[in-house]
PyMOL Python script that loads the backbone (N, CA, C, O; Angstrom):
from pymol import cmd

cmd.read_pdbstr("""\
ATOM      1  N   MET A   1      60.534  26.377   4.902  1.00  0.00           N
ATOM      2  CA  MET A   1      61.377  27.536   5.107  1.00  0.00           C
ATOM      3  C   MET A   1      61.142  28.502   3.953  1.00  0.00           C
ATOM      4  O   MET A   1      60.975  28.076   2.810  1.00  0.00           O
ATOM      5  N   ASP A   2      61.127  29.773   4.240  1.00  0.00           N
ATOM      6  CA  ASP A   2      60.871  30.815   3.244  1.00  0.00           C
ATOM      7  C   ASP A   2      62.072  30.954   2.304  1.00  0.00           C
ATOM      8  O   ASP A   2      63.208  31.077   2.762  1.00  0.00           O
ATOM      9  N   ASP A   3      61.818  30.933   0.980  1.00  0.00           N
ATOM     10  CA  ASP A   3      62.899  31.060   0.004  1.00  0.00           C
ATOM     11  C   ASP A   3      63.539  32.439   0.028  1.00  0.00           C
ATOM     12  O   ASP A   3      64.695  32.586  -0.370  1.00  0.00           O
ATOM     13  N   ASN A   4      62.814  33.450   0.487  1.00  0.00           N
ATOM     14  CA  ASN A   4      63.340  34.811   0.530  1.00  0.00           C
ATOM     15  C   ASN A   4      64.035  35.125   1.845  1.00  0.00           C
ATOM     16  O   ASN A   4      64.505  36.245   2.042  1.00  0.00           O
ATOM     17  N   ALA A   5      64.106  34.167   2.733  1.00  0.00           N
ATOM     18  CA  ALA A   5      64.759  34.394   4.021  1.00  0.00           C
ATOM     19  C   ALA A   5      66.261  34.587   3.815  1.00  0.00           C
ATOM     20  O   ALA A   5      66.862  34.023   2.901  1.00  0.00           O
ATOM     21  N   HIS A   6      66.840  35.392   4.682  1.00  0.00           N
ATOM     22  CA  HIS A   6      68.282  35.666   4.611  1.00  0.00           C
ATOM     23  C   HIS A   6      69.059  34.428   5.035  1.00  0.00           C
ATOM     24  O   HIS A   6      68.803  33.851   6.092  1.00  0.00           O
ATOM     25  N   ARG A   7      70.001  34.032   4.207  1.00  0.00           N
ATOM     26  CA  ARG A   7      70.867  32.901   4.522  1.00  0.00           C
ATOM     27  C   ARG A   7      72.104  33.426   5.244  1.00  0.00           C
ATOM     28  O   ARG A   7      72.659  34.448   4.838  1.00  0.00           O
ATOM     29  N   PRO A   8      72.541  32.765   6.284  1.00  0.00           N
ATOM     30  CA  PRO A   8      73.742  33.224   6.999  1.00  0.00           C
ATOM     31  C   PRO A   8      74.951  33.278   6.081  1.00  0.00           C
ATOM     32  O   PRO A   8      75.162  32.372   5.274  1.00  0.00           O
ATOM     33  N   GLY A   9      75.732  34.313   6.198  1.00  0.00           N
ATOM     34  CA  GLY A   9      76.939  34.459   5.392  1.00  0.00           C
ATOM     35  C   GLY A   9      76.714  35.139   4.062  1.00  0.00           C
ATOM     36  O   GLY A   9      77.680  35.451   3.365  1.00  0.00           O
ATOM     37  N   GLU A  10      75.468  35.380   3.687  1.00  0.00           N
ATOM     38  CA  GLU A  10      75.155  36.052   2.424  1.00  0.00           C
ATOM     39  C   GLU A  10      74.989  37.545   2.675  1.00  0.00           C
ATOM     40  O   GLU A  10      74.298  37.939   3.614  1.00  0.00           O
ATOM     41  N   PRO A  11      75.616  38.383   1.846  1.00  0.00           N
ATOM     42  CA  PRO A  11      75.434  39.822   2.011  1.00  0.00           C
ATOM     43  C   PRO A  11      74.014  40.233   1.621  1.00  0.00           C
ATOM     44  O   PRO A  11      73.376  39.584   0.792  1.00  0.00           O
ATOM     45  N   VAL A  12      73.532  41.310   2.224  1.00  0.00           N
ATOM     46  CA  VAL A  12      72.180  41.800   1.933  1.00  0.00           C
ATOM     47  C   VAL A  12      72.252  43.271   1.555  1.00  0.00           C
ATOM     48  O   VAL A  12      73.186  43.983   1.923  1.00  0.00           O
ATOM     49  N   GLY A  13      71.247  43.706   0.815  1.00  0.00           N
ATOM     50  CA  GLY A  13      71.087  45.117   0.497  1.00  0.00           C
ATOM     51  C   GLY A  13      72.262  45.717  -0.249  1.00  0.00           C
ATOM     52  O   GLY A  13      72.695  45.208  -1.283  1.00  0.00           O
ATOM     53  N   GLU A  14      72.764  46.803   0.298  1.00  0.00           N
ATOM     54  CA  GLU A  14      73.852  47.544  -0.341  1.00  0.00           C
ATOM     55  C   GLU A  14      75.136  46.728  -0.414  1.00  0.00           C
ATOM     56  O   GLU A  14      75.964  46.948  -1.298  1.00  0.00           O
ATOM     57  N   ALA A  15      75.302  45.799   0.501  1.00  0.00           N
ATOM     58  CA  ALA A  15      76.500  44.953   0.493  1.00  0.00           C
ATOM     59  C   ALA A  15      76.569  44.109  -0.776  1.00  0.00           C
ATOM     60  O   ALA A  15      77.658  43.849  -1.289  1.00  0.00           O
ATOM     61  N   VAL A  16      75.423  43.685  -1.282  1.00  0.00           N
ATOM     62  CA  VAL A  16      75.401  42.902  -2.522  1.00  0.00           C
ATOM     63  C   VAL A  16      75.927  43.743  -3.672  1.00  0.00           C
ATOM     64  O   VAL A  16      76.718  43.268  -4.486  1.00  0.00           O
ATOM     65  N   ALA A  17      75.484  44.997  -3.737  1.00  0.00           N
ATOM     66  CA  ALA A  17      75.939  45.882  -4.815  1.00  0.00           C
ATOM     67  C   ALA A  17      77.447  46.087  -4.755  1.00  0.00           C
ATOM     68  O   ALA A  17      78.116  46.061  -5.788  1.00  0.00           O
ATOM     69  N   TRP A  18      77.983  46.289  -3.567  1.00  0.00           N
ATOM     70  CA  TRP A  18      79.436  46.489  -3.437  1.00  0.00           C
ATOM     71  C   TRP A  18      80.202  45.218  -3.767  1.00  0.00           C
ATOM     72  O   TRP A  18      81.290  45.280  -4.341  1.00  0.00           O
ATOM     73  N   THR A  19      79.647  44.069  -3.411  1.00  0.00           N
ATOM     74  CA  THR A  19      80.302  42.799  -3.731  1.00  0.00           C
ATOM     75  C   THR A  19      80.329  42.567  -5.236  1.00  0.00           C
ATOM     76  O   THR A  19      81.351  42.158  -5.787  1.00  0.00           O
ATOM     77  N   VAL A  20      79.205  42.829  -5.902  1.00  0.00           N
ATOM     78  CA  VAL A  20      79.142  42.677  -7.354  1.00  0.00           C
ATOM     79  C   VAL A  20      80.128  43.628  -8.020  1.00  0.00           C
ATOM     80  O   VAL A  20      80.844  43.232  -8.941  1.00  0.00           O
ATOM     81  N   LEU A  21      80.175  44.876  -7.567  1.00  0.00           N
ATOM     82  CA  LEU A  21      81.117  45.855  -8.122  1.00  0.00           C
ATOM     83  C   LEU A  21      82.561  45.381  -7.938  1.00  0.00           C
ATOM     84  O   LEU A  21      83.385  45.530  -8.841  1.00  0.00           O
ATOM     85  N   ALA A  22      82.862  44.816  -6.783  1.00  0.00           N
ATOM     86  CA  ALA A  22      84.214  44.313  -6.540  1.00  0.00           C
ATOM     87  C   ALA A  22      84.573  43.183  -7.500  1.00  0.00           C
ATOM     88  O   ALA A  22      85.689  43.135  -8.019  1.00  0.00           O
ATOM     89  N   TYR A  23      83.624  42.273  -7.737  1.00  0.00           N
ATOM     90  CA  TYR A  23      83.851  41.194  -8.706  1.00  0.00           C
ATOM     91  C   TYR A  23      84.127  41.774 -10.097  1.00  0.00           C
ATOM     92  O   TYR A  23      85.060  41.351 -10.779  1.00  0.00           O
ATOM     93  N   LEU A  24      83.310  42.740 -10.506  1.00  0.00           N
ATOM     94  CA  LEU A  24      83.411  43.283 -11.858  1.00  0.00           C
ATOM     95  C   LEU A  24      84.670  44.129 -12.057  1.00  0.00           C
ATOM     96  O   LEU A  24      85.108  44.319 -13.191  1.00  0.00           O
ATOM     97  N   ILE A  25      85.244  44.627 -10.995  1.00  0.00           N
ATOM     98  CA  ILE A  25      86.498  45.384 -11.106  1.00  0.00           C
ATOM     99  C   ILE A  25      87.707  44.460 -11.011  1.00  0.00           C
ATOM    100  O   ILE A  25      88.640  44.575 -11.806  1.00  0.00           O
ATOM    101  N   THR A  26      87.694  43.552 -10.049  1.00  0.00           N
ATOM    102  CA  THR A  26      88.880  42.722  -9.829  1.00  0.00           C
ATOM    103  C   THR A  26      89.089  41.655 -10.892  1.00  0.00           C
ATOM    104  O   THR A  26      90.228  41.277 -11.168  1.00  0.00           O
ATOM    105  N   GLY A  27      88.006  41.160 -11.496  1.00  0.00           N
ATOM    106  CA  GLY A  27      88.163  40.143 -12.550  1.00  0.00           C
ATOM    107  C   GLY A  27      89.023  40.634 -13.694  1.00  0.00           C
ATOM    108  O   GLY A  27      90.051  40.026 -13.992  1.00  0.00           O
ATOM    109  N   PRO A  28      88.623  41.736 -14.353  1.00  0.00           N
ATOM    110  CA  PRO A  28      89.455  42.251 -15.442  1.00  0.00           C
ATOM    111  C   PRO A  28      90.817  42.748 -14.963  1.00  0.00           C
ATOM    112  O   PRO A  28      91.804  42.643 -15.691  1.00  0.00           O
ATOM    113  N   ALA A  29      90.879  43.286 -13.750  1.00  0.00           N
ATOM    114  CA  ALA A  29      92.165  43.782 -13.247  1.00  0.00           C
ATOM    115  C   ALA A  29      93.167  42.642 -13.064  1.00  0.00           C
ATOM    116  O   ALA A  29      94.330  42.760 -13.449  1.00  0.00           O
ATOM    117  N   VAL A  30      92.712  41.551 -12.479  1.00  0.00           N
ATOM    118  CA  VAL A  30      93.614  40.423 -12.224  1.00  0.00           C
ATOM    119  C   VAL A  30      94.022  39.745 -13.537  1.00  0.00           C
ATOM    120  O   VAL A  30      95.209  39.538 -13.791  1.00  0.00           O
ATOM    121  N   TYR A  31      93.030  39.401 -14.369  1.00  0.00           N
ATOM    122  CA  TYR A  31      93.367  38.699 -15.606  1.00  0.00           C
ATOM    123  C   TYR A  31      94.027  39.617 -16.629  1.00  0.00           C
ATOM    124  O   TYR A  31      94.871  39.168 -17.406  1.00  0.00           O
ATOM    125  N   GLY A  32      93.655  40.894 -16.640  1.00  0.00           N
ATOM    126  CA  GLY A  32      94.351  41.855 -17.491  1.00  0.00           C
ATOM    127  C   GLY A  32      95.792  42.032 -17.046  1.00  0.00           C
ATOM    128  O   GLY A  32      96.698  42.138 -17.873  1.00  0.00           O
ATOM    129  N   GLY A  33      96.000  42.062 -15.727  1.00  0.00           N
ATOM    130  CA  GLY A  33      97.359  42.151 -15.199  1.00  0.00           C
ATOM    131  C   GLY A  33      98.193  40.929 -15.543  1.00  0.00           C
ATOM    132  O   GLY A  33      99.373  41.046 -15.872  1.00  0.00           O
ATOM    133  N   LEU A  34      97.578  39.762 -15.467  1.00  0.00           N
ATOM    134  CA  LEU A  34      98.303  38.544 -15.864  1.00  0.00           C
ATOM    135  C   LEU A  34      98.651  38.581 -17.352  1.00  0.00           C
ATOM    136  O   LEU A  34      99.752  38.203 -17.754  1.00  0.00           O
ATOM    137  N   GLY A  35      97.695  39.041 -18.162  1.00  0.00           N
ATOM    138  CA  GLY A  35      97.966  39.171 -19.595  1.00  0.00           C
ATOM    139  C   GLY A  35      99.075  40.169 -19.878  1.00  0.00           C
ATOM    140  O   GLY A  35      99.933  39.932 -20.728  1.00  0.00           O
ATOM    141  N   TRP A  36      99.056  41.291 -19.159  1.00  0.00           N
ATOM    142  CA  TRP A  36     100.092  42.308 -19.321  1.00  0.00           C
ATOM    143  C   TRP A  36     101.467  41.749 -18.944  1.00  0.00           C
ATOM    144  O   TRP A  36     102.450  41.973 -19.650  1.00  0.00           O
ATOM    145  N   ALA A  37     101.527  41.014 -17.816  1.00  0.00           N
ATOM    146  CA  ALA A  37     102.799  40.429 -17.377  1.00  0.00           C
ATOM    147  C   ALA A  37     103.304  39.409 -18.395  1.00  0.00           C
ATOM    148  O   ALA A  37     104.494  39.379 -18.710  1.00  0.00           O
ATOM    149  N   LEU A  38     102.408  38.579 -18.905  1.00  0.00           N
ATOM    150  CA  LEU A  38     102.819  37.595 -19.909  1.00  0.00           C
ATOM    151  C   LEU A  38     103.246  38.276 -21.209  1.00  0.00           C
ATOM    152  O   LEU A  38     104.183  37.826 -21.868  1.00  0.00           O
ATOM    153  N   ASP A  39     102.555  39.368 -21.582  1.00  0.00           N
ATOM    154  CA  ASP A  39     102.962  40.123 -22.772  1.00  0.00           C
ATOM    155  C   ASP A  39     104.393  40.639 -22.636  1.00  0.00           C
ATOM    156  O   ASP A  39     105.183  40.542 -23.576  1.00  0.00           O
ATOM    157  N   HIS A  40     104.719  41.177 -21.486  1.00  0.00           N
ATOM    158  CA  HIS A  40     106.080  41.690 -21.283  1.00  0.00           C
ATOM    159  C   HIS A  40     107.102  40.571 -21.207  1.00  0.00           C
ATOM    160  O   HIS A  40     108.222  40.721 -21.695  1.00  0.00           O
ATOM    161  N   TRP A  41     106.735  39.462 -20.605  1.00  0.00           N
ATOM    162  CA  TRP A  41     107.663  38.352 -20.464  1.00  0.00           C
ATOM    163  C   TRP A  41     107.910  37.658 -21.804  1.00  0.00           C
ATOM    164  O   TRP A  41     109.037  37.265 -22.107  1.00  0.00           O
ATOM    165  N   LEU A  42     106.841  37.509 -22.611  1.00  0.00           N
ATOM    166  CA  LEU A  42     106.968  36.807 -23.882  1.00  0.00           C
ATOM    167  C   LEU A  42     107.247  37.737 -25.063  1.00  0.00           C
ATOM    168  O   LEU A  42     107.558  37.266 -26.157  1.00  0.00           O
ATOM    169  N   GLY A  43     107.139  39.046 -24.855  1.00  0.00           N
ATOM    170  CA  GLY A  43     107.371  40.003 -25.931  1.00  0.00           C
ATOM    171  C   GLY A  43     106.229  40.059 -26.941  1.00  0.00           C
ATOM    172  O   GLY A  43     106.449  40.356 -28.115  1.00  0.00           O
ATOM    173  N   THR A  44     105.019  39.775 -26.490  1.00  0.00           N
ATOM    174  CA  THR A  44     103.854  39.814 -27.381  1.00  0.00           C
ATOM    175  C   THR A  44     103.002  41.031 -27.052  1.00  0.00           C
ATOM    176  O   THR A  44     103.361  41.821 -26.179  1.00  0.00           O
ATOM    177  N   GLY A  45     101.888  41.188 -27.737  1.00  0.00           N
ATOM    178  CA  GLY A  45     101.027  42.326 -27.482  1.00  0.00           C
ATOM    179  C   GLY A  45      99.549  41.989 -27.519  1.00  0.00           C
ATOM    180  O   GLY A  45      98.716  42.892 -27.580  1.00  0.00           O
ATOM    181  N   PHE A  46      99.206  40.715 -27.483  1.00  0.00           N
ATOM    182  CA  PHE A  46      97.804  40.336 -27.619  1.00  0.00           C
ATOM    183  C   PHE A  46      97.206  39.725 -26.356  1.00  0.00           C
ATOM    184  O   PHE A  46      95.994  39.518 -26.303  1.00  0.00           O
ATOM    185  N   LEU A  47      98.004  39.432 -25.348  1.00  0.00           N
ATOM    186  CA  LEU A  47      97.492  38.748 -24.166  1.00  0.00           C
ATOM    187  C   LEU A  47      96.770  39.681 -23.194  1.00  0.00           C
ATOM    188  O   LEU A  47      95.897  39.233 -22.450  1.00  0.00           O
ATOM    189  N   THR A  48      97.117  40.968 -23.187  1.00  0.00           N
ATOM    190  CA  THR A  48      96.424  41.904 -22.299  1.00  0.00           C
ATOM    191  C   THR A  48      94.946  42.019 -22.664  1.00  0.00           C
ATOM    192  O   THR A  48      94.098  41.872 -21.783  1.00  0.00           O
ATOM    193  N   PRO A  49      94.601  42.278 -23.935  1.00  0.00           N
ATOM    194  CA  PRO A  49      93.165  42.330 -24.250  1.00  0.00           C
ATOM    195  C   PRO A  49      92.441  41.008 -24.015  1.00  0.00           C
ATOM    196  O   PRO A  49      91.281  40.997 -23.603  1.00  0.00           O
ATOM    197  N   ILE A  50      93.121  39.900 -24.274  1.00  0.00           N
ATOM    198  CA  ILE A  50      92.506  38.597 -24.017  1.00  0.00           C
ATOM    199  C   ILE A  50      92.254  38.427 -22.518  1.00  0.00           C
ATOM    200  O   ILE A  50      91.197  37.939 -22.116  1.00  0.00           O
ATOM    201  N   GLY A  51      93.215  38.824 -21.700  1.00  0.00           N
ATOM    202  CA  GLY A  51      93.048  38.741 -20.249  1.00  0.00           C
ATOM    203  C   GLY A  51      91.924  39.635 -19.744  1.00  0.00           C
ATOM    204  O   GLY A  51      91.167  39.239 -18.857  1.00  0.00           O
ATOM    205  N   LEU A  52      91.811  40.836 -20.302  1.00  0.00           N
ATOM    206  CA  LEU A  52      90.738  41.741 -19.898  1.00  0.00           C
ATOM    207  C   LEU A  52      89.365  41.167 -20.232  1.00  0.00           C
ATOM    208  O   LEU A  52      88.462  41.182 -19.396  1.00  0.00           O
ATOM    209  N   VAL A  53      89.210  40.666 -21.439  1.00  0.00           N
ATOM    210  CA  VAL A  53      87.920  40.094 -21.858  1.00  0.00           C
ATOM    211  C   VAL A  53      87.609  38.839 -21.041  1.00  0.00           C
ATOM    212  O   VAL A  53      86.475  38.651 -20.600  1.00  0.00           O
ATOM    213  N   ALA A  54      88.598  37.994 -20.841  1.00  0.00           N
ATOM    214  CA  ALA A  54      88.379  36.783 -20.041  1.00  0.00           C
ATOM    215  C   ALA A  54      88.015  37.142 -18.604  1.00  0.00           C
ATOM    216  O   ALA A  54      87.148  36.507 -18.004  1.00  0.00           O
ATOM    217  N   GLY A  55      88.672  38.154 -18.052  1.00  0.00           N
ATOM    218  CA  GLY A  55      88.362  38.591 -16.697  1.00  0.00           C
ATOM    219  C   GLY A  55      86.947  39.127 -16.579  1.00  0.00           C
ATOM    220  O   GLY A  55      86.258  38.850 -15.597  1.00  0.00           O
ATOM    221  N   MET A  56      86.502  39.902 -17.583  1.00  0.00           N
ATOM    222  CA  MET A  56      85.132  40.403 -17.572  1.00  0.00           C
ATOM    223  C   MET A  56      84.130  39.257 -17.646  1.00  0.00           C
ATOM    224  O   MET A  56      83.148  39.230 -16.904  1.00  0.00           O
ATOM    225  N   ALA A  57      84.386  38.315 -18.542  1.00  0.00           N
ATOM    226  CA  ALA A  57      83.465  37.183 -18.709  1.00  0.00           C
ATOM    227  C   ALA A  57      83.402  36.340 -17.442  1.00  0.00           C
ATOM    228  O   ALA A  57      82.317  35.954 -17.007  1.00  0.00           O
ATOM    229  N   LEU A  58      84.544  36.053 -16.854  1.00  0.00           N
ATOM    230  CA  LEU A  58      84.552  35.243 -15.635  1.00  0.00           C
ATOM    231  C   LEU A  58      83.912  35.978 -14.467  1.00  0.00           C
ATOM    232  O   LEU A  58      83.265  35.351 -13.629  1.00  0.00           O
ATOM    233  N   ALA A  59      84.081  37.299 -14.395  1.00  0.00           N
ATOM    234  CA  ALA A  59      83.456  38.075 -13.326  1.00  0.00           C
ATOM    235  C   ALA A  59      81.937  38.051 -13.453  1.00  0.00           C
ATOM    236  O   ALA A  59      81.233  37.888 -12.457  1.00  0.00           O
ATOM    237  N   VAL A  60      81.433  38.213 -14.668  1.00  0.00           N
ATOM    238  CA  VAL A  60      79.982  38.170 -14.878  1.00  0.00           C
ATOM    239  C   VAL A  60      79.456  36.772 -14.548  1.00  0.00           C
ATOM    240  O   VAL A  60      78.402  36.640 -13.924  1.00  0.00           O
ATOM    241  N   CYS A  61      80.172  35.742 -14.954  1.00  0.00           N
ATOM    242  CA  CYS A  61      79.755  34.372 -14.630  1.00  0.00           C
ATOM    243  C   CYS A  61      79.737  34.148 -13.119  1.00  0.00           C
ATOM    244  O   CYS A  61      78.812  33.522 -12.602  1.00  0.00           O
ATOM    245  N   ALA A  62      80.733  34.644 -12.416  1.00  0.00           N
ATOM    246  CA  ALA A  62      80.791  34.489 -10.965  1.00  0.00           C
ATOM    247  C   ALA A  62      79.615  35.191 -10.290  1.00  0.00           C
ATOM    248  O   ALA A  62      79.035  34.657  -9.345  1.00  0.00           O
ATOM    249  N   VAL A  63      79.265  36.374 -10.764  1.00  0.00           N
ATOM    250  CA  VAL A  63      78.137  37.099 -10.194  1.00  0.00           C
ATOM    251  C   VAL A  63      76.838  36.352 -10.463  1.00  0.00           C
ATOM    252  O   VAL A  63      76.005  36.222  -9.565  1.00  0.00           O
ATOM    253  N   VAL A  64      76.653  35.864 -11.673  1.00  0.00           N
ATOM    254  CA  VAL A  64      75.426  35.150 -12.017  1.00  0.00           C
ATOM    255  C   VAL A  64      75.301  33.870 -11.187  1.00  0.00           C
ATOM    256  O   VAL A  64      74.228  33.573 -10.662  1.00  0.00           O
ATOM    257  N   VAL A  65      76.377  33.125 -11.069  1.00  0.00           N
ATOM    258  CA  VAL A  65      76.326  31.873 -10.312  1.00  0.00           C
ATOM    259  C   VAL A  65      76.072  32.150  -8.831  1.00  0.00           C
ATOM    260  O   VAL A  65      75.308  31.429  -8.189  1.00  0.00           O
ATOM    261  N   ARG A  66      76.696  33.173  -8.295  1.00  0.00           N
ATOM    262  CA  ARG A  66      76.546  33.441  -6.863  1.00  0.00           C
ATOM    263  C   ARG A  66      75.187  34.002  -6.494  1.00  0.00           C
ATOM    264  O   ARG A  66      74.631  33.640  -5.457  1.00  0.00           O
ATOM    265  N   TYR A  67      74.641  34.885  -7.326  1.00  0.00           N
ATOM    266  CA  TYR A  67      73.416  35.592  -6.954  1.00  0.00           C
ATOM    267  C   TYR A  67      72.200  35.193  -7.762  1.00  0.00           C
ATOM    268  O   TYR A  67      71.201  35.912  -7.751  1.00  0.00           O
ATOM    269  N   ARG A  68      72.251  34.094  -8.447  1.00  0.00           N
ATOM    270  CA  ARG A  68      71.090  33.625  -9.210  1.00  0.00           C
ATOM    271  C   ARG A  68      69.978  33.264  -8.222  1.00  0.00           C
ATOM    272  O   ARG A  68      70.231  32.683  -7.167  1.00  0.00           O
ATOM    273  N   SER A  69      68.762  33.615  -8.580  1.00  0.00           N
ATOM    274  CA  SER A  69      67.614  33.363  -7.673  1.00  0.00           C
ATOM    275  C   SER A  69      67.030  32.007  -7.899  1.00  0.00           C
ATOM    276  O   SER A  69      66.067  31.630  -7.230  1.00  0.00           O
TER     277      SER A  69
END
""", "prot")
cmd.dss("prot")
cmd.show_as("cartoon", "prot")
cmd.util.cbc("prot")
cmd.orient("prot")
């Protein structure tokens, strides 16, 4: 079987770019939002940046794992 053949359920072409963009936006948004909520609940000010950085790192890892050749 050809390694470059399209696998069912995998996005192709422009869809891959939009999927990657969605990962890179939602990762920091979700984890940054969780950090922001915890900051307000606990009265701290350091969890939002930690959540943003963690979200970015996890989003990049998810993209690499999903689309690695």
